[in-house]
C-alpha positions in Angstrom: 327.7 229.0 167.6 328.9 230.3 171.0 330.1 228.1 173.8 327.5 225.4 174.6 327.3 225.2 178.4 324.1 223.1 178.9 321.5 222.1 176.3 318.8 219.5 176.8 316.9 217.5 174.1 314.7 214.5 173.6 313.1 212.6 170.8 310.8 209.7 170.2 311.1 207.6 167.1 309.2 204.4 166.5 308.0 202.2 163.7 304.2 201.8 163.3 303.2 198.5 164.8 306.6 197.9 166.4 306.4 200.0 169.6 308.9 197.6 171.3 311.8 198.9 169.2 311.0 202.6 169.9 313.8 204.9 170.8 313.4 207.7 173.3 316.7 209.3 174.1 316.9 212.2 176.5 320.2 214.0 176.3 322.4 216.7 177.8 325.2 218.3 175.7 327.6 220.8 177.0 331.2 221.7 177.6 333.5 219.3 179.4 334.4 222.0 181.9 330.7 222.8 182.7 327.8 221.1 184.5 327.4 218.5 181.8 331.1 217.6 182.0 330.7 217.3 185.8 327.6 215.0 185.4 329.5 213.0 182.8 332.5 212.4 185.1 330.2 211.5 188.0 328.5 208.8 185.8 331.8 206.8 185.8 330.6 205.3 189.1 328.4 202.4 188.3 325.0 201.6 189.9 323.5 198.2 189.8 321.3 197.6 186.8 322.1 201.0 185.3 325.5 200.3 183.8 326.7 203.5 182.1 329.1 203.0 179.2 330.8 205.1 176.6 329.3 205.2 173.1 331.9 203.5 170.9 331.6 202.6 167.2 333.9 199.6 167.7 337.0 198.6 169.7 339.2 201.7 170.1 336.6 203.9 168.4 335.2 206.2 171.1 333.0 208.8 169.5 333.5 212.6 169.8 331.9 214.3 171.5 332.5 211.7 174.2 329.1 210.3 175.1 328.0 208.4 178.3 325.1 206.1 177.6 322.9 205.3 180.6 319.8 203.0 180.4 316.5 204.4 181.6 315.4 200.9 182.7 317.1 198.4 184.9 319.3 196.0 182.9 318.7 192.6 184.5 320.7 190.2 182.5 323.0 189.4 179.6 320.3 189.8 177.0 319.4 193.4 177.9 323.1 194.3 178.5 323.9 192.8 175.1 321.2 194.9 173.4 322.2 198.0 175.2 325.9 197.5 174.5 325.3 196.2 171.0 322.4 197.5 168.9 321.7 200.6 170.9 325.3 201.5 171.4 326.1 201.1 167.7 323.1 203.2 166.6 323.9 206.0 169.1 327.6 206.0 168.2 326.9 206.1 164.5 324.3 208.9 165.0 326.7 211.0 166.9 329.5 210.8 164.4 326.9 211.5 161.6 325.6 214.5 163.6 329.1 215.9 163.4 329.4 215.1 159.7 326.1 216.7 159.0 326.9 219.9 161.0 324.3 219.3 163.8 327.3 219.3 166.2 330.0 221.8 165.2 333.1 219.8 164.3 335.4 222.3 165.9 333.7 221.7 169.3 333.7 217.9 169.1 336.6 217.6 171.7 335.2 220.3 173.9 331.8 218.9 174.4 330.4 215.8 176.1 327.0 214.1 176.0 325.0 212.3 178.6 322.3 210.1 176.9 319.5 208.4 178.8 318.4 205.6 176.6 315.3 203.4 176.5 315.1 199.6 175.9 311.5 198.4 176.1 311.4 195.3 178.3 309.5 193.6 175.6 312.7 193.5 173.5 314.2 191.0 175.9 311.5 188.4 175.3 311.6 188.9 171.5 315.3 188.6 171.5 315.2 185.4 173.5 312.9 183.8 170.9 314.8 185.3 168.0 312.1 187.6 166.7 313.5 191.0 167.7 313.8 193.4 164.7 317.3 194.6 165.5 317.5 196.6 162.2 314.4 198.5 163.2 315.8 199.0 166.8 319.1 200.4 165.3 317.2 202.7 162.8 315.0 204.1 165.5 317.9 204.8 167.9 320.1 206.2 165.2 317.4 208.7 164.0 316.3 209.5 167.6 319.7 210.5 168.9 320.3 212.8 165.9 316.9 214.4 166.4 317.5 214.8 170.1 320.8 216.5 169.4 319.4 218.8 166.8 316.5 219.8 169.1 318.9 220.4 172.0 321.2 222.6 170.0 318.4 224.5 168.4 316.4 225.0 171.7 313.5 223.0 170.3 310.7 223.1 171.0 310.7 226.9 171.6 308.9 228.3 174.6 306.5 230.0 172.1 305.7 226.7 170.5 305.1 225.1 174.0 302.8 228.0 175.0 300.9 227.9 171.7 300.3 224.2 172.1 299.6 224.2 175.8 295.9 223.3 175.4 296.2 221.5 172.0 298.7 218.8 172.7 298.2 216.3 175.5 300.6 213.7 176.9 300.0 210.4 175.2 299.1 208.8 178.6 296.5 211.5 179.4 293.1 210.2 180.0 290.2 212.4 178.9 288.2 211.1 181.9 290.4 213.1 184.2 288.8 216.3 183.0 290.0 219.4 181.2 293.7 220.4 181.1 
């Protein structure tokens, strides 16, 4: 694989009947000396409610490629921050290390690349966590699988432009309402 300057990927993974634990990462991966590296460095400045943090497997275990996690939704309290910096962070960090192990990310580029990962926590998780019924194992599994899939898609340029063109009138956004007319 040649030098990876800027690749984008996304994935959605959910468990049937448990939409609240769905994972929907949107990622950029690229060289530390390119546009992704610049975006990564700029994310070191915090913004209220959107606390960016490194993906770490545990204390002193920053993953490679270095990954900046950014929530897609506003984190409003200790419960959401705990889920983001706990279950989601663990799943993302493990998924990235395993993506290197599995060859999705070339091992020889692990120190030359960085990742920016926008991550989803459904606000419904907060209420379930407060009453002790959140399925954290499912949340972990979905985030783990989704980050690996998003990385694979980014590095393989998936979906291809040919696939997008072929599906232009076959696949509709899940929020599309047929009453709006033809697409």
